[in-house]
C-alpha positions in Angstrom: -67.5 13.8 79.3 -69.4 11.4 76.6 -72.2 13.3 74.7 -74.8 10.5 76.2 -73.3 12.2 79.7 -73.8 15.6 78.5 -77.5 14.8 77.3 -78.0 13.1 80.8 -77.0 16.0 82.5 -78.0 19.0 81.0 -81.3 17.7 79.2 -83.9 21.0 78.6 -87.0 19.0 79.1 -88.5 15.5 80.2 -88.1 14.3 76.2 -84.3 14.6 75.9 -83.7 13.8 79.1 -85.6 10.4 78.0 -84.0 10.2 74.8 -80.5 10.4 76.0 -81.7 7.8 78.9 -82.3 4.8 75.9 -79.9 6.1 74.2 -77.9 5.0 77.1 -79.3 1.8 77.9 -78.6 1.0 74.4 -75.3 2.0 74.6 -73.0 -1.0 76.1 -70.4 -0.2 78.6 -70.4 3.3 78.1 -74.2 4.0 77.8 -73.9 1.9 81.5 -71.3 4.2 83.0 -73.1 7.4 81.6 -76.1 6.6 83.7 -73.9 5.4 86.7 -72.0 8.6 86.3 -75.4 11.1 86.0 -76.9 10.0 89.0 -74.2 12.1 90.8 -75.8 14.9 89.4 -79.3 14.8 88.6 -81.8 14.7 91.3 -85.4 13.9 91.7 -87.4 11.8 89.2 -84.7 11.7 87.1 -82.3 10.3 89.2 -85.2 7.5 90.1 -85.1 7.0 86.0 -82.0 6.6 85.7 -81.7 3.9 88.6 -85.0 2.1 86.8 -82.9 2.2 83.1 -79.8 0.7 85.1 -81.8 -2.5 85.2 -81.3 -2.8 81.7 -78.3 -1.0 80.6 -75.1 -3.7 80.3 -71.2 -2.8 81.3 -69.1 -3.4 84.4 -70.7 -0.4 86.3 -74.4 -0.2 86.8 -74.3 -3.1 88.9 -72.2 -2.1 92.2 -74.3 1.3 92.1 -77.2 -0.4 92.3 -76.2 -3.0 95.0 -74.8 0.4 96.9 -77.9 2.6 96.7 -80.3 -0.1 97.1 -78.6 -0.5 101.1 -78.4 3.4 101.6 -80.3 3.6 103.9 -80.0 7.9 103.7 -81.0 7.2 99.8 -84.3 8.5 98.6 -86.7 5.3 99.3 -87.8 5.7 95.6 -84.2 5.3 94.4 -83.7 2.4 96.6 -87.0 0.3 95.8 -85.8 1.5 92.0 -82.7 -0.3 93.1 -83.8 -3.1 93.9 -86.2 -3.6 90.8 -83.2 -2.7 88.6 -81.1 -5.0 90.2 -82.9 -8.1 90.4 -83.8 -7.3 86.6 -79.9 -6.9 85.5 -78.5 -9.9 87.6 -81.4 -12.1 88.8 -80.6 -14.4 91.2 -77.4 -13.0 92.2 -79.4 -10.1 94.2 -80.9 -12.5 96.6 -78.2 -11.3 99.0 -79.5 -7.8 98.7 -82.9 -9.1 98.8 -83.0 -10.8 101.9 -81.2 -8.3 103.5 -83.6 -5.6 102.8 -86.1 -8.0 104.3 -85.5 -6.4 108.0 -84.8 -2.7 106.4 -86.9 0.3 108.7 -88.5 1.5 105.9 -91.6 -0.6 104.7 -91.4 0.4 100.9 -88.0 -0.8 100.8 -89.2 -3.9 102.6 -92.1 -4.7 100.3 -90.2 -3.9 97.3 -87.5 -6.6 98.7 -89.7 -9.2 98.7 -91.4 -8.8 95.4 -88.3 -8.7 94.2 -87.2 -12.0 95.8 -90.7 -13.6 94.6 -89.4 -13.4 91.3 -85.3 -14.0 91.0 -84.3 -14.8 94.8 -83.0 -18.2 95.6 -83.7 -19.8 98.7 -82.0 -18.0 101.2 -84.5 -15.6 102.5 -87.3 -18.7 103.0 -86.9 -18.6 106.8 -87.5 -15.1 106.8 -90.2 -14.5 104.2 -92.5 -18.1 106.1 -92.0 -16.0 109.3 -93.7 -13.2 107.4 -96.3 -14.8 105.6 -97.0 -16.7 109.3 -96.7 -13.3 111.1 -99.2 -11.6 108.5 -101.9 -14.7 108.6 -102.1 -15.1 112.9 -103.8 -11.5 112.8 -107.1 -9.7 112.0 -108.6 -10.5 109.4 -109.0 -7.9 106.8 -111.7 -5.4 107.2 -112.5 -4.5 103.7 -112.0 -8.6 102.5 -113.0 -7.3 98.8 -110.9 -4.1 98.2 -108.2 -6.1 96.4 -108.6 -6.4 93.0 -108.2 -9.5 91.3 -106.4 -7.9 88.1 -103.8 -6.0 89.7 -103.0 -8.8 92.9 -99.5 -9.1 91.1 -99.0 -5.7 92.3 -100.8 -5.6 95.5 -100.6 -8.5 97.3 -97.8 -9.1 99.8 -99.6 -12.7 101.0 -99.1 -14.0 97.3 -95.7 -12.7 97.1 -94.9 -14.3 100.1 -97.1 -17.4 99.0 -95.1 -17.5 95.7 -91.6 -17.5 96.9 -91.9 -20.0 99.3 -93.6 -22.0 96.8 -91.0 -21.3 94.3 -88.3 -23.4 96.8 -90.2 -26.4 98.2 -87.2 -28.3 98.1 -88.3 -30.8 101.1 -91.4 -32.7 102.3 -91.5 -30.7 105.4 -91.3 -26.7 103.2 -94.5 -28.0 101.6 -96.1 -29.0 104.9 -95.5 -26.0 106.3 -96.8 -23.5 103.5 -99.7 -25.6 103.4 -100.5 -25.6 107.0 -100.0 -21.5 107.4 -102.0 -20.8 104.2 -105.1 -23.1 105.3 -104.5 -22.4 108.8 -104.6 -17.8 107.7 -107.4 -18.5 104.8 -109.7 -16.2 106.5 -107.1 -13.6 106.7 -106.6 -13.1 103.5 -108.3 -11.2 100.8 -111.0 -12.5 98.9 -109.1 -11.9 95.8 -106.1 -13.2 96.9 -108.3 -16.8 97.9 -109.6 -16.9 94.9 -106.2 -16.6 92.8 -105.1 -19.3 95.3 -108.0 -21.6 94.4 -107.4 -21.3 90.6 -103.7 -21.6 90.6 -102.9 -22.9 93.9 -105.3 -25.6 94.4 -102.9 -27.7 96.6 -101.9 -24.5 99.0 -106.4 -24.0 99.8 -108.9 -25.9 102.2 -110.6 -27.3 99.3 -107.5 -28.7 97.6 -105.0 -29.5 100.0 -105.1 -33.4 100.0 -105.1 -33.7 96.4 -101.7 -34.0 94.6 -101.6 -31.1 92.3 -98.8 -29.8 91.3 -97.6 -26.5 91.8 -96.8 -24.6 88.5 -93.9 -22.6 89.7 -93.0 -21.3 85.8 -96.3 -19.8 85.5 -96.3 -18.5 89.1 -92.7 -16.7 88.9 -93.9 -15.2 85.5 -96.8 -14.1 87.2 -95.3 -12.4 89.8 -92.8 -10.5 87.7 -95.3 -9.1 85.5 -95.6 -6.1 85.0 -92.9 -5.4 87.8 -89.8 -6.9 85.5 -90.8 -6.2 82.4 -88.7 -4.1 79.8 -89.0 -0.5 79.9 -86.4 0.4 77.1 -86.3 -1.6 74.0 -83.1 -2.7 72.4 -82.5 -2.3 68.7 
């Protein structure tokens, strides 16, 4: 077993373990393999850390492992959610099949992470599903505490904006655009105050006041907003 592999498995404390993980991330295919193999030998938070690190490693081993972990129903939920993020960071749009599959997972956290990752990197194959999720979300009761979401942390907190952002990234037809405008404007009072404020600031053409103005959506900016901090780098590559 490589010295990185030994360090990952038998690290005496958190610092030694973290150092080993960082070394593996920078260690090319050997580090990728060491991380993937270590998953079989460690438990608890260390598994989540290794899964997250696989999102930034390079080599042939990590991607198949992440694909299977994310979809494994018996796996720990934190590991699965970390796996969705890591797979998205690692292969981008090619993770779309797994992300769309997990939109209908029985676990709510997995569904939420799948939606957020899809909003960041996914292709348009989940458009109809995400549209339906948004339609259902905006056809219920208005939020009991409309001011309970913070504008600063919306990219992490808001499932509605993740769905809207994903749909907005793939407005390939006029029908899609009008469908999105209709569902957002029609469900305007079901949104949290901070979500309304965000849309008025950055997506005016999806709001009741701006729907008739022909302002284009800045899809690149929306995508980078959705991706921060979820897809931010955890390790510095030297």
